[in-house]
C-alpha positions as CSV (number, residue, x, y, z in Angstrom):
1,M,0.0,0.0,0.0
2,R,1.2,3.5,-0.8
3,E,-0.2,6.7,0.9
4,Y,0.1,10.3,-0.1
5,T,-1.0,13.6,1.5
6,V,-2.1,16.1,-1.2
7,G,-0.2,19.3,-0.9
8,R,-0.9,22.8,-2.2
9,N,0.8,22.1,-5.5
10,D,-1.1,18.8,-6.0
11,A,-4.5,20.3,-5.4
12,G,-6.9,20.5,-8.4
13,Q,-5.4,17.6,-10.3
14,R,-7.3,14.5,-11.4
15,L,-6.6,11.5,-9.2
16,D,-5.4,9.3,-12.1
17,R,-3.0,11.9,-13.3
18,F,-1.7,12.5,-9.8
19,I,-1.0,8.8,-9.4
20,G,0.7,8.6,-12.8
21,K,3.1,11.3,-11.6
22,V,3.9,9.9,-8.1
23,E,4.0,6.3,-9.2
24,P,5.3,6.2,-12.8
25,G,6.2,2.5,-12.4
26,L,2.5,1.6,-12.1
27,S,1.2,0.8,-15.6
28,P,-1.9,2.7,-16.8
29,A,-3.8,-0.5,-17.4
30,L,-3.2,-1.7,-13.8
31,L,-4.1,1.7,-12.4
32,Q,-7.4,1.7,-14.2
33,K,-8.1,-1.8,-13.0
34,T,-7.2,-0.8,-9.4
35,L,-9.6,2.1,-9.7
36,R,-12.4,-0.1,-11.0
37,K,-11.9,-2.5,-8.1
38,K,-12.2,0.5,-5.7
39,D,-8.7,-0.1,-4.3
40,V,-7.8,3.6,-4.6
41,K,-9.3,5.7,-1.9
42,I,-9.5,9.4,-1.0
43,N,-9.9,10.0,2.7
44,G,-11.0,6.4,3.2
45,R,-13.6,6.4,0.4
46,P,-13.3,4.7,-3.0
47,A,-12.7,7.3,-5.7
48,R,-13.0,7.6,-9.5
49,G,-10.0,8.5,-11.7
50,D,-11.5,11.8,-12.6
51,A,-11.9,12.9,-9.0
52,R,-10.3,16.3,-8.3
53,L,-7.9,16.4,-5.4
54,A,-8.0,19.0,-2.6
55,E,-5.2,20.1,-0.3
56,G,-4.9,17.8,2.7
57,D,-6.6,14.8,1.0
58,Q,-5.2,11.4,1.9
59,V,-4.7,9.2,-1.1
60,R,-4.2,5.4,-0.6
61,I,-3.4,2.9,-3.3
62,Y,-4.1,-0.7,-2.1
63,L,-1.6,-2.8,-4.0
64,T,1.3,-4.9,-2.9
65,E,4.8,-3.5,-3.5
66,E,5.6,-5.7,-6.4
67,F,3.0,-3.9,-8.6
68,F,4.6,-0.5,-8.2
69,G,7.6,-1.3,-10.4
70,A,11.0,0.3,-9.8
71,E,11.1,2.8,-7.0
72,R,10.8,6.3,-8.3
73,R,14.0,8.3,-8.0
74,K,13.9,12.0,-7.8
75,S,16.7,13.7,-9.7
76,L,17.8,16.4,-7.3
77,P,19.6,19.5,-8.3
78,A,22.8,19.6,-6.4
79,Q,22.9,22.3,-3.7
80,E,26.4,23.2,-4.6
81,Q,25.9,23.3,-8.4
82,K,26.9,26.6,-9.9
83,V,23.9,28.6,-11.3
84,E,24.4,30.6,-14.4
85,L,21.0,32.4,-14.7
86,D,20.1,35.8,-15.9
87,I,16.8,36.9,-14.2
88,A,14.8,39.7,-15.8
89,Y,11.9,39.5,-13.3
90,E,11.0,37.5,-10.2
91,D,8.3,37.4,-7.5
92,G,6.8,34.7,-5.3
93,N,4.9,33.0,-8.1
94,I,6.9,33.4,-11.3
95,L,10.4,34.0,-12.6
96,V,11.3,35.4,-16.0
97,A,14.7,34.2,-17.2
98,D,16.7,35.8,-20.0
99,K,18.0,32.7,-21.7
100,R,21.3,32.7,-23.5
101,P,21.5,31.5,-27.1
102,G,22.7,27.9,-27.3
103,V,21.0,26.8,-24.0
104,L,18.2,24.2,-24.2
105,C,15.0,24.9,-22.4
106,H,14.6,21.2,-21.5
107,D,16.8,18.2,-21.9
108,A,16.1,16.5,-25.2
109,G,15.8,13.1,-23.6
110,G,13.4,14.3,-20.8
111,A,15.8,13.5,-18.0
112,W,17.1,16.0,-15.6
113,S,20.3,17.7,-16.9
114,G,22.1,20.5,-15.1
115,G,22.8,22.6,-18.1
116,T,19.2,23.2,-19.3
117,L,17.3,26.4,-18.5
118,I,14.7,24.6,-16.4
119,A,17.4,22.7,-14.5
120,Q,19.2,26.0,-13.7
121,I,15.9,27.5,-12.5
122,Q,15.1,24.5,-10.3
123,T,18.6,24.5,-8.8
124,Y,18.4,28.3,-8.1
125,L,15.0,27.9,-6.4
126,R,16.3,24.9,-4.3
127,Q,19.3,26.9,-3.2
128,K,17.0,29.8,-2.2
129,G,14.9,27.4,-0.2
130,E,11.8,28.1,-2.3
131,W,11.5,24.6,-3.6
132,D,12.3,21.3,-1.9
133,P,11.6,18.3,-4.3
134,R,11.7,15.9,-1.3
135,R,8.6,17.6,0.1
136,E,6.6,17.6,-3.2
137,N,4.6,14.7,-4.5
138,S,4.2,15.7,-8.1
139,F,5.2,19.3,-8.7
140,A,8.4,20.8,-9.9
141,P,8.9,24.4,-11.1
142,A,8.2,24.4,-14.8
143,L,8.5,26.6,-17.9
144,C,5.3,28.2,-19.2
145,N,6.8,29.0,-22.7
146,R,9.7,27.8,-24.7
147,I,12.0,29.3,-27.3
148,D,14.4,27.5,-29.6
149,R,17.8,26.5,-28.4
150,N,19.6,29.0,-30.6
151,T,17.2,31.9,-29.9
152,G,17.9,34.0,-26.8
153,G,15.6,35.9,-24.5
154,L,12.7,35.8,-22.1
155,V,11.2,32.6,-20.8
156,I,8.6,32.4,-18.0
157,A,8.8,29.8,-15.3
158,A,6.1,29.1,-12.7
159,K,7.1,28.5,-9.1
160,N,3.9,26.8,-8.1
161,A,1.1,24.8,-9.6
162,A,-1.5,27.6,-9.4
163,A,0.8,30.0,-11.2
164,L,1.5,27.4,-13.9
165,R,-2.2,26.9,-14.5
166,V,-2.9,30.6,-14.9
167,M,0.1,31.2,-17.1
168,D,-0.7,28.2,-19.3
169,G,-4.2,29.7,-19.8
170,K,-2.9,33.2,-20.5
171,I,-0.4,32.0,-23.1
172,K,-3.1,29.8,-24.8
173,N,-5.5,32.7,-24.9
174,R,-2.8,35.1,-26.2
175,E,-2.9,37.4,-23.2
176,I,0.8,37.8,-23.1
177,E,2.4,40.0,-25.7
178,K,5.8,38.9,-27.0
179,T,8.2,41.1,-28.8
180,Y,11.4,40.0,-30.5
181,L,14.4,41.6,-32.1
182,C,15.9,40.0,-35.2
183,A,18.6,40.8,-37.8
184,V,17.5,40.1,-41.4
185,L,19.0,40.3,-44.8
186,G,17.5,43.0,-46.9
187,S,15.4,46.1,-46.3
188,P,11.7,45.4,-45.6
189,R,9.2,47.4,-47.7
190,P,7.2,48.8,-46.2
191,A,9.5,49.6,-43.3
192,A,6.7,48.6,-40.9
193,G,3.8,46.3,-41.5
194,R,2.1,43.0,-40.8
195,L,2.8,39.6,-42.3
196,E,-0.1,37.2,-42.6
197,G,-0.1,33.6,-43.9
198,Y,-0.6,30.0,-43.2
199,L,2.0,27.8,-41.6
200,F,2.2,24.0,-42.1
201,K,4.5,22.1,-39.7
202,D,6.4,19.0,-40.9
203,A,6.9,17.4,-37.5
204,K,9.4,14.8,-38.9
205,K,11.7,17.5,-40.3
206,N,10.9,20.0,-37.5
207,Q,10.3,22.6,-40.2
208,V,7.4,24.8,-41.2
209,Y,6.2,26.0,-44.6
210,V,4.5,29.2,-45.3
211,Y,1.6,29.6,-47.7
212,D,-0.3,32.6,-48.8
213,A,-3.7,30.8,-49.1
214,P,-5.4,28.3,-46.7
215,R,-4.3,24.7,-46.9
216,P,-5.2,21.5,-45.1
217,G,-3.3,21.3,-41.9
218,A,-1.9,24.8,-42.1
219,L,-2.6,27.3,-39.3
220,T,-3.0,31.1,-39.6
221,A,0.1,33.1,-38.6
222,A,0.4,36.8,-38.1
223,T,3.4,38.9,-37.2
224,E,3.7,42.7,-36.9
225,Y,7.1,44.2,-37.6
226,R,8.9,47.5,-37.8
227,T,12.4,48.5,-38.9
228,L,14.6,49.9,-36.1
229,S,17.9,50.3,-37.9
230,T,19.7,49.4,-41.1
231,A,23.4,48.7,-41.7
232,G,24.4,47.9,-45.3
233,E,22.4,44.9,-46.4
234,L,21.2,44.1,-42.9
235,S,18.1,45.4,-41.0
236,L,17.2,45.2,-37.4
237,L,13.5,44.5,-36.9
238,E,11.2,44.5,-33.9
239,C,8.6,41.8,-34.3
240,R,5.4,41.3,-32.3
241,L,3.8,37.9,-32.4
242,I,0.0,38.0,-33.0
243,T,0.0,34.2,-33.1
244,G,2.6,31.9,-31.7
245,R,3.4,29.2,-34.2
246,T,6.6,27.1,-34.4
247,H,9.4,29.0,-36.1
248,Q,6.9,31.7,-37.0
249,I,9.2,34.7,-37.3
250,R,12.0,32.8,-39.0
251,A,9.7,31.2,-41.6
252,Q,7.6,34.3,-42.3
253,M,10.6,36.6,-42.7
254,A,12.2,34.1,-45.1
255,H,9.0,33.8,-47.1
256,A,8.8,37.6,-47.3
257,G,12.3,37.7,-48.7
258,W,14.1,38.9,-45.6
259,P,15.6,35.8,-44.0
260,L,17.2,36.0,-40.6
261,L,21.0,36.2,-40.6
262,G,22.5,33.0,-39.2
263,D,19.5,30.9,-39.7
264,G,20.6,27.5,-41.0
265,K,17.1,26.2,-41.7
266,Y,15.4,29.1,-43.4
267,G,18.2,31.5,-44.2
268,V,21.0,31.9,-46.8
269,E,23.9,29.8,-45.9
270,K,26.4,31.7,-48.1
271,K,25.6,34.9,-46.2
272,N,25.7,33.1,-42.8
273,R,29.2,31.9,-43.6
274,A,30.3,35.3,-44.8
275,Y,29.3,36.9,-41.5
276,G,30.4,34.0,-39.4
277,E,27.0,33.5,-37.9
278,K,25.9,30.0,-36.9
279,R,22.7,30.8,-35.0
280,Q,19.7,32.7,-36.0
281,L,19.9,36.3,-34.8
282,L,16.6,36.3,-33.0
283,H,15.9,37.4,-29.4
284,S,12.8,37.6,-27.2
285,Y,13.4,40.9,-25.5
286,R,10.1,42.1,-24.1
287,L,7.0,40.5,-22.5
288,R,3.8,42.3,-21.5
289,F,1.1,40.8,-19.4
290,A,-2.1,41.9,-21.1
291,F,-4.9,40.0,-19.4
292,R,-8.4,40.3,-20.9
293,E,-9.9,38.0,-18.3
294,D,-9.4,37.4,-14.6
295,G,-5.9,36.2,-13.7
296,G,-6.7,35.0,-10.2
297,E,-3.8,35.3,-7.8
298,L,-1.7,36.6,-10.7
299,N,-3.9,39.6,-11.4
300,Y,-1.2,41.9,-10.0
301,L,0.8,41.2,-13.2
302,N,-1.7,42.7,-15.5
303,G,-0.2,45.5,-17.4
304,V,3.4,44.7,-16.3
305,T,6.1,44.8,-18.9
306,V,9.3,42.7,-18.5
307,Q,12.3,44.0,-20.4
308,G,15.1,41.7,-21.3
309,S,18.7,42.4,-22.4
310,V,19.6,44.0,-25.7
311,P,21.1,41.1,-27.7
312,A,24.8,41.2,-28.7
313,F,23.9,41.3,-32.5
314,A,21.9,44.5,-32.1
315,E,25.0,46.2,-30.8
316,K,27.5,44.4,-33.0
317,Y,25.8,45.2,-36.4
318,F,23.7,48.2,-35.6
319,H,25.1,49.9,-32.5
320,W,21.5,49.8,-31.3
321,Q,20.4,50.4,-27.7
322,E,16.9,50.4,-26.2
323,S,17.0,54.2,-25.7
324,C,17.4,54.7,-29.5
């Protein structure tokens, strides 16, 4: 028999999903069978898999130890591990990190790895005493949004489950405005405007294709842009995402005839080599919380703007600063 006390960060979850997290060695089929046999109880009463948990609930799973599989091992961030983290904003519920280009948001294999952004954030919070994985049943600080490995800039992390739920909803409903800087080849005409099209994602190639007309499987995509500076054949653009599709800015700019410098997937390799750029020059440098609906305990963020760092390429090629 296994027993768990539902904590603050576990509350609100479905029972079956909670058990799947705390007992990953228990097969889904066996879990469903155990639920049907009423061998899973909340506060002493048999419960269905879709039952919602409340803080303080006692969950008991009546199975012998052999059915639980290998004992779950929590990968703990080392207390002494060095943290290399640039923080643009932090409060008791969220943290906004300014990710460096080349850093993965998550480990590709799904395991805990000390060099990823989320691992650095978890280590930082553990060292501060704000998160203790040994006291949590199923929650760990998590990223609310992601950016590509070679893209730098702002990424939001939730420190608790309630903040994660709110942020996930706000991102899904496009209530967080995201502004990027990028360096492109060419001079956009007009100098400011809006790109609209349809993006089709090829999951196997991890590549998207832009079309000017609707197409089966393609999603609408819209990006507003304005030119901030020019230097020879290069232009520095500010882009605001209206939609948030995979590789949206990179693919739409290339489709319009202004590919990002350094972009090995959608750019011009000859130009990339000439400038010595091996990563797309794209940086998420501003977030604005623009809630249209209630944000619960995160309502205090409504209207707040988080400003990140000016990327190195903006200074290198355009000598551009935020005050310009």
